[in-house]
LUMLUM-903545 format. One record per atom (N, C-alpha, C): atom name; x, y, z. Coordinates in steps of 0.2 Angstrom, whole numbers, plus 2048, in hexadecimal, padded with zeros to 3 digits. Example, Ala and Ser with C-alpha at 12.3 -4.5 7.8 and 13.67 -1.06 7.14 Angstrom:
2
@site = N | px = 842 | py = 7E4 | pz = 827
@site = CA | px = 83E | py = 7EA | pz = 827
@site = C | px = 842 | py = 7F0 | pz = 827
@site = N | px = 840 | py = 7F5 | pz = 823
@site = CA | px = 844 | py = 7FB | pz = 824
@site = C | px = 840 | py = 800 | pz = 827
# end
This chain:
81
@site = N | px = 761 | py = 7F2 | pz = 7E6
@site = CA | px = 75E | py = 7EF | pz = 7EB
@site = C | px = 758 | py = 7EA | pz = 7E9
@site = N | px = 758 | py = 7E4 | pz = 7EB
@site = CA | px = 753 | py = 7E0 | pz = 7E9
@site = C | px = 74D | py = 7E2 | pz = 7ED
@site = N | px = 746 | py = 7DF | pz = 7EB
@site = CA | px = 741 | py = 7E1 | pz = 7EF
@site = C | px = 741 | py = 7DC | pz = 7F5
@site = N | px = 745 | py = 7D7 | pz = 7F6
@site = CA | px = 743 | py = 7D3 | pz = 7FC
@site = C | px = 749 | py = 7D6 | pz = 801
@site = N | px = 74D | py = 7D9 | pz = 7FF
@site = CA | px = 754 | py = 7DC | pz = 803
@site = C | px = 752 | py = 7E2 | pz = 807
@site = N | px = 752 | py = 7E4 | pz = 80E
@site = CA | px = 751 | py = 7EA | pz = 811
@site = C | px = 758 | py = 7EE | pz = 811
@site = N | px = 756 | py = 7F5 | pz = 812
@site = CA | px = 75C | py = 7F7 | pz = 814
@site = C | px = 761 | py = 7F6 | pz = 819
@site = N | px = 75D | py = 7F4 | pz = 81E
@site = CA | px = 760 | py = 7F0 | pz = 825
@site = C | px = 764 | py = 7EB | pz = 823
@site = N | px = 762 | py = 7E5 | pz = 81F
@site = CA | px = 766 | py = 7E0 | pz = 81C
@site = C | px = 76B | py = 7E1 | pz = 819
@site = N | px = 76B | py = 7E7 | pz = 814
@site = CA | px = 770 | py = 7E9 | pz = 810
@site = C | px = 777 | py = 7EB | pz = 815
@site = N | px = 774 | py = 7EF | pz = 81A
@site = CA | px = 77A | py = 7F1 | pz = 81F
@site = C | px = 77E | py = 7EC | pz = 823
@site = N | px = 779 | py = 7E7 | pz = 825
@site = CA | px = 77C | py = 7E2 | pz = 828
@site = C | px = 780 | py = 7DE | pz = 824
@site = N | px = 780 | py = 7DE | pz = 81D
@site = CA | px = 785 | py = 7D9 | pz = 819
@site = C | px = 78A | py = 7DD | pz = 818
@site = N | px = 78C | py = 7E3 | pz = 818
@site = CA | px = 791 | py = 7E9 | pz = 816
@site = C | px = 796 | py = 7E6 | pz = 81A
@site = N | px = 79C | py = 7E6 | pz = 817
@site = CA | px = 7A2 | py = 7E5 | pz = 81C
@site = C | px = 7A3 | py = 7EA | pz = 820
@site = N | px = 7A6 | py = 7E9 | pz = 826
@site = CA | px = 7A8 | py = 7EF | pz = 82B
@site = C | px = 7AC | py = 7F3 | pz = 827
@site = N | px = 7AC | py = 7FB | pz = 82A
@site = CA | px = 7B0 | py = 800 | pz = 828
@site = C | px = 7B7 | py = 7FD | pz = 82A
@site = N | px = 7BC | py = 801 | pz = 825
@site = CA | px = 7C2 | py = 800 | pz = 827
@site = C | px = 7C6 | py = 806 | pz = 827
@site = N | px = 7CC | py = 806 | pz = 82A
@site = CA | px = 7D0 | py = 80B | pz = 82C
@site = C | px = 7D1 | py = 80E | pz = 824
@site = N | px = 7D1 | py = 816 | pz = 822
@site = CA | px = 7D5 | py = 817 | pz = 81C
@site = C | px = 7DD | py = 815 | pz = 81B
@site = N | px = 7DD | py = 814 | pz = 815
@site = CA | px = 7E6 | py = 811 | pz = 814
@site = C | px = 7E8 | py = 818 | pz = 813
@site = N | px = 7EF | py = 816 | pz = 817
@site = CA | px = 7F4 | py = 81B | pz = 817
@site = C | px = 7F7 | py = 81B | pz = 811
@site = N | px = 7FA | py = 821 | pz = 80E
@site = CA | px = 7FE | py = 822 | pz = 80A
@site = C | px = 804 | py = 824 | pz = 80D
@site = N | px = 80A | py = 821 | pz = 808
@site = CA | px = 811 | py = 822 | pz = 80B
@site = C | px = 815 | py = 827 | pz = 806
@site = N | px = 819 | py = 82C | pz = 809
@site = CA | px = 81C | py = 830 | pz = 804
@site = C | px = 823 | py = 82D | pz = 804
@site = N | px = 827 | py = 82F | pz = 7FD
@site = CA | px = 82D | py = 82D | pz = 7FD
@site = C | px = 833 | py = 82D | pz = 805
@site = N | px = 831 | py = 832 | pz = 808
@site = CA | px = 835 | py = 834 | pz = 80D
@site = C | px = 832 | py = 82E | pz = 813
@site = N | px = 82E | py = 82C | pz = 812
@site = CA | px = 82A | py = 827 | pz = 817
@site = C | px = 82E | py = 820 | pz = 815
@site = N | px = 82E | py = 81F | pz = 80F
@site = CA | px = 832 | py = 819 | pz = 80C
@site = C | px = 839 | py = 818 | pz = 80E
@site = N | px = 83C | py = 81E | pz = 80D
@site = CA | px = 844 | py = 81F | pz = 80E
@site = C | px = 845 | py = 81C | pz = 817
@site = N | px = 83F | py = 81E | pz = 81B
@site = CA | px = 841 | py = 81C | pz = 820
@site = C | px = 83E | py = 815 | pz = 823
@site = N | px = 83A | py = 814 | pz = 821
@site = CA | px = 835 | py = 80C | pz = 820
@site = C | px = 83A | py = 807 | pz = 81E
@site = N | px = 83D | py = 808 | pz = 817
@site = CA | px = 842 | py = 803 | pz = 814
@site = C | px = 84A | py = 805 | pz = 815
@site = N | px = 84B | py = 80B | pz = 816
@site = CA | px = 852 | py = 80B | pz = 818
@site = C | px = 855 | py = 80D | pz = 811
@site = N | px = 850 | py = 80C | pz = 80C
@site = CA | px = 856 | py = 80D | pz = 804
@site = C | px = 855 | py = 813 | pz = 802
@site = N | px = 85A | py = 815 | pz = 7FE
@site = CA | px = 85A | py = 81C | pz = 7FC
@site = C | px = 855 | py = 81D | pz = 7F6
@site = N | px = 853 | py = 824 | pz = 7F7
@site = CA | px = 84E | py = 824 | pz = 7F1
@site = C | px = 84E | py = 823 | pz = 7EA
@site = N | px = 854 | py = 823 | pz = 7E9
@site = CA | px = 857 | py = 822 | pz = 7E2
@site = C | px = 856 | py = 81A | pz = 7E1
@site = N | px = 858 | py = 817 | pz = 7E5
@site = CA | px = 858 | py = 80F | pz = 7E5
@site = C | px = 850 | py = 80D | pz = 7E6
@site = N | px = 84B | py = 810 | pz = 7E9
@site = CA | px = 844 | py = 80E | pz = 7E9
@site = C | px = 842 | py = 810 | pz = 7E3
@site = N | px = 844 | py = 816 | pz = 7DE
@site = CA | px = 842 | py = 818 | pz = 7D7
@site = C | px = 843 | py = 812 | pz = 7D4
@site = N | px = 84B | py = 810 | pz = 7D3
@site = CA | px = 84C | py = 80A | pz = 7CF
@site = C | px = 849 | py = 805 | pz = 7D1
@site = N | px = 848 | py = 803 | pz = 7D7
@site = CA | px = 844 | py = 7FB | pz = 7D8
@site = C | px = 83C | py = 7FD | pz = 7D6
@site = N | px = 838 | py = 803 | pz = 7D5
@site = CA | px = 834 | py = 804 | pz = 7D2
@site = C | px = 832 | py = 803 | pz = 7CB
@site = N | px = 838 | py = 807 | pz = 7C8
@site = CA | px = 839 | py = 805 | pz = 7C1
@site = C | px = 83A | py = 7FF | pz = 7BE
@site = N | px = 83D | py = 7F9 | pz = 7C2
@site = CA | px = 83E | py = 7F3 | pz = 7C1
@site = C | px = 839 | py = 7EE | pz = 7C3
@site = N | px = 833 | py = 7F1 | pz = 7C6
@site = CA | px = 82E | py = 7ED | pz = 7C8
@site = C | px = 831 | py = 7E8 | pz = 7CF
@site = N | px = 834 | py = 7EB | pz = 7D3
@site = CA | px = 837 | py = 7E7 | pz = 7DA
@site = C | px = 831 | py = 7EB | pz = 7DF
@site = N | px = 830 | py = 7F2 | pz = 7DE
@site = CA | px = 82D | py = 7F4 | pz = 7E3
@site = C | px = 826 | py = 7F9 | pz = 7E0
@site = N | px = 821 | py = 7F7 | pz = 7E5
@site = CA | px = 81A | py = 7F9 | pz = 7E3
@site = C | px = 81B | py = 802 | pz = 7E0
@site = N | px = 818 | py = 802 | pz = 7DA
@site = CA | px = 818 | py = 808 | pz = 7D7
@site = C | px = 812 | py = 80D | pz = 7DC
@site = N | px = 815 | py = 814 | pz = 7DC
@site = CA | px = 812 | py = 818 | pz = 7DF
@site = C | px = 80B | py = 81B | pz = 7DB
@site = N | px = 807 | py = 81D | pz = 7DD
@site = CA | px = 800 | py = 820 | pz = 7DA
@site = C | px = 800 | py = 827 | pz = 7DC
@site = N | px = 7FC | py = 82B | pz = 7D6
@site = CA | px = 7FD | py = 832 | pz = 7D7
@site = C | px = 7F6 | py = 834 | pz = 7DB
@site = N | px = 7F7 | py = 839 | pz = 7E1
@site = CA | px = 7F2 | py = 83A | pz = 7E5
@site = C | px = 7F1 | py = 841 | pz = 7E5
@site = N | px = 7F5 | py = 844 | pz = 7E1
@site = CA | px = 7F2 | py = 84C | pz = 7DD
@site = C | px = 7F7 | py = 84D | pz = 7D8
@site = N | px = 7F5 | py = 854 | pz = 7D4
@site = CA | px = 7F9 | py = 854 | pz = 7CE
@site = C | px = 801 | py = 856 | pz = 7CF
@site = N | px = 802 | py = 857 | pz = 7D6
@site = CA | px = 808 | py = 858 | pz = 7D7
@site = C | px = 80D | py = 853 | pz = 7DD
@site = N | px = 809 | py = 84D | pz = 7DF
@site = CA | px = 80A | py = 849 | pz = 7E3
@site = C | px = 808 | py = 842 | pz = 7E3
@site = N | px = 80E | py = 83D | pz = 7E4
@site = CA | px = 80D | py = 836 | pz = 7E4
@site = C | px = 80F | py = 832 | pz = 7EA
@site = N | px = 80A | py = 82E | pz = 7EC
@site = CA | px = 80C | py = 82B | pz = 7F3
@site = C | px = 80C | py = 823 | pz = 7F1
@site = N | px = 80E | py = 81F | pz = 7F5
@site = CA | px = 80D | py = 817 | pz = 7F5
@site = C | px = 808 | py = 815 | pz = 7FA
@site = N | px = 804 | py = 810 | pz = 7F8
@site = CA | px = 7FF | py = 80E | pz = 7FD
@site = C | px = 803 | py = 80A | pz = 802
@site = N | px = 800 | py = 80A | pz = 807
@site = CA | px = 804 | py = 806 | pz = 80E
@site = C | px = 801 | py = 800 | pz = 80D
@site = N | px = 7FD | py = 7FE | pz = 80A
@site = CA | px = 7FC | py = 7F5 | pz = 80A
@site = C | px = 800 | py = 7F3 | pz = 804
@site = N | px = 802 | py = 7F7 | pz = 7FE
@site = CA | px = 806 | py = 7F4 | pz = 7F9
@site = C | px = 80E | py = 7F3 | pz = 7FD
@site = N | px = 80F | py = 7F9 | pz = 801
@site = CA | px = 816 | py = 7F8 | pz = 803
@site = C | px = 817 | py = 7F2 | pz = 808
@site = N | px = 811 | py = 7F1 | pz = 80C
@site = CA | px = 812 | py = 7EC | pz = 812
@site = C | px = 812 | py = 7E5 | pz = 80E
@site = N | px = 80E | py = 7E4 | pz = 809
@site = CA | px = 80E | py = 7DE | pz = 805
@site = C | px = 815 | py = 7DD | pz = 802
@site = N | px = 81A | py = 7E2 | pz = 800
@site = CA | px = 820 | py = 7E0 | pz = 7FE
@site = C | px = 824 | py = 7E0 | pz = 804
@site = N | px = 823 | py = 7E3 | pz = 809
@site = CA | px = 828 | py = 7E0 | pz = 80E
@site = C | px = 826 | py = 7D9 | pz = 811
@site = N | px = 822 | py = 7D8 | pz = 810
@site = CA | px = 81E | py = 7D0 | pz = 812
@site = C | px = 823 | py = 7CB | pz = 80D
@site = N | px = 823 | py = 7CD | pz = 807
@site = CA | px = 826 | py = 7C9 | pz = 802
@site = C | px = 82E | py = 7C8 | pz = 802
@site = N | px = 82F | py = 7CD | pz = 804
@site = CA | px = 838 | py = 7CE | pz = 806
@site = C | px = 83A | py = 7C8 | pz = 809
@site = N | px = 83F | py = 7C5 | pz = 807
@site = CA | px = 843 | py = 7C0 | pz = 80B
@site = C | px = 846 | py = 7C2 | pz = 810
@site = N | px = 845 | py = 7BD | pz = 816
@site = CA | px = 847 | py = 7C0 | pz = 81D
@site = C | px = 850 | py = 7C0 | pz = 81C
@site = N | px = 854 | py = 7C6 | pz = 820
@site = CA | px = 85A | py = 7C6 | pz = 820
@site = C | px = 85D | py = 7C1 | pz = 825
@site = N | px = 863 | py = 7BE | pz = 823
@site = CA | px = 866 | py = 7B9 | pz = 827
@site = C | px = 86D | py = 7BC | pz = 829
@site = N | px = 86E | py = 7BA | pz = 82F
@site = CA | px = 875 | py = 7BD | pz = 833
@site = C | px = 87B | py = 7B9 | pz = 82D
@site = N | px = 880 | py = 7BD | pz = 82C
@site = CA | px = 886 | py = 7BC | pz = 82A
@site = C | px = 885 | py = 7B9 | pz = 822
@site = N | px = 880 | py = 7BE | pz = 81F
@site = CA | px = 87F | py = 7BC | pz = 819
@site = C | px = 883 | py = 7C0 | pz = 814
# end
């Protein structure tokens, strides 16, 4: 903090608080994407799907924002294709 900044000025310039990011389990992804677990793992290994993060010693999960970005990048499904 510089000599000209007050604690109130720092507070006003800070970004508003956001909701905590949600983590998704493999089971969540299966429901969300309709892909099988084995296919999701293959896609992660090939770099076609976001990689999970380790949230504890025995648990992995996917960031919901990463999965949403992947969904946005997917081409739209066309009828009769």
